[in-house]
C-alpha positions as CSV (number, residue, x, y, z in Angstrom):
1,M,-53.3,86.9,-113.5
2,S,-54.6,83.6,-115.0
3,I,-56.2,83.4,-118.4
4,V,-59.0,81.0,-119.5
5,Y,-59.4,80.8,-123.3
6,I,-63.0,80.1,-124.4
7,G,-63.5,77.9,-127.4
8,K,-65.9,75.1,-128.7
9,K,-66.0,72.9,-125.7
10,P,-69.2,72.7,-123.5
11,I,-69.9,75.8,-121.5
12,M,-69.7,74.0,-118.2
13,N,-66.0,73.1,-118.9
14,Y,-65.1,76.8,-118.9
15,V,-67.3,77.6,-115.9
16,V,-65.5,74.9,-113.8
17,A,-62.1,76.0,-115.1
18,T,-62.8,79.6,-114.2
19,M,-64.1,78.6,-110.7
20,T,-61.0,76.5,-110.2
21,V,-58.7,79.4,-111.1
22,L,-60.5,81.8,-108.8
23,N,-60.5,79.4,-105.9
24,S,-56.8,78.5,-106.2
25,R,-54.3,79.8,-103.7
26,E,-52.0,81.3,-106.2
27,N,-54.7,83.4,-107.8
28,T,-54.9,87.2,-107.0
29,G,-58.7,87.2,-107.1
30,K,-58.8,88.0,-110.9
31,V,-59.1,85.9,-114.0
32,V,-59.1,86.9,-117.6
33,L,-61.5,85.1,-120.0
34,K,-60.7,85.5,-123.7
35,A,-62.6,84.5,-126.9
36,R,-62.4,85.0,-130.6
37,G,-65.1,85.0,-133.3
38,Q,-68.1,82.8,-132.7
39,A,-66.8,81.8,-129.2
40,I,-67.6,85.4,-128.0
41,T,-71.2,84.3,-127.5
42,Q,-69.9,81.4,-125.4
43,L,-67.8,83.8,-123.3
44,V,-70.8,85.9,-122.4
45,N,-72.7,82.8,-121.5
46,V,-69.9,81.6,-119.2
47,V,-69.8,84.9,-117.4
48,E,-73.5,85.1,-116.9
49,I,-73.7,81.5,-115.6
50,L,-70.9,82.3,-113.1
51,R,-72.6,85.6,-112.0
52,N,-76.1,84.2,-111.7
53,K,-75.7,80.6,-110.5
54,F,-72.3,80.0,-108.9
55,L,-70.4,83.0,-107.8
56,R,-72.8,85.8,-107.0
57,D,-70.0,87.9,-105.4
58,I,-68.0,88.1,-108.7
59,K,-67.7,91.5,-110.4
60,I,-66.7,92.4,-114.0
61,D,-63.6,94.4,-113.7
62,D,-63.0,95.3,-117.4
63,I,-64.3,94.4,-120.8
64,T,-62.0,94.8,-123.9
65,I,-63.0,94.3,-127.5
66,G,-60.9,94.4,-130.6
67,T,-59.8,92.8,-133.8
68,E,-56.9,90.4,-134.5
69,E,-55.4,89.5,-137.9
70,L,-54.9,85.8,-138.3
71,E,-53.4,83.9,-141.2
72,G,-55.9,81.4,-142.7
73,N,-55.1,78.1,-144.4
74,D,-54.9,79.8,-147.8
75,D,-52.3,82.3,-146.5
76,Q,-54.9,85.1,-146.5
77,L,-55.0,87.5,-143.6
78,R,-58.4,87.4,-141.9
79,R,-59.7,89.8,-139.3
80,V,-61.3,88.2,-136.3
81,S,-63.2,89.9,-133.5
82,V,-61.8,89.4,-130.0
83,M,-63.3,89.9,-126.5
84,E,-61.7,89.8,-123.1
85,I,-63.5,90.0,-119.8
86,I,-61.7,90.4,-116.5
87,L,-63.5,89.0,-113.5
88,R,-62.7,90.0,-109.9
89,R,-63.8,88.4,-106.7
């Protein structure tokens, strides 16, 4: 299963990347989209654009939320929210 990490790039970059993964021959018909922190909003937007504009036959297979501990620049541990959405064709 392929993974698309959502970050700070323009939303359409992630929409195109996800469509490319889903349309590739090696793909099993599933793709995982992952985001941390403020990028979670962007993740939800990517999924909604895919579902409403481009791939109307796509289904949300699973949604997982959680927290990861990351080490900051000052060697402090920080907790960051994480969301993962699995899309299926």
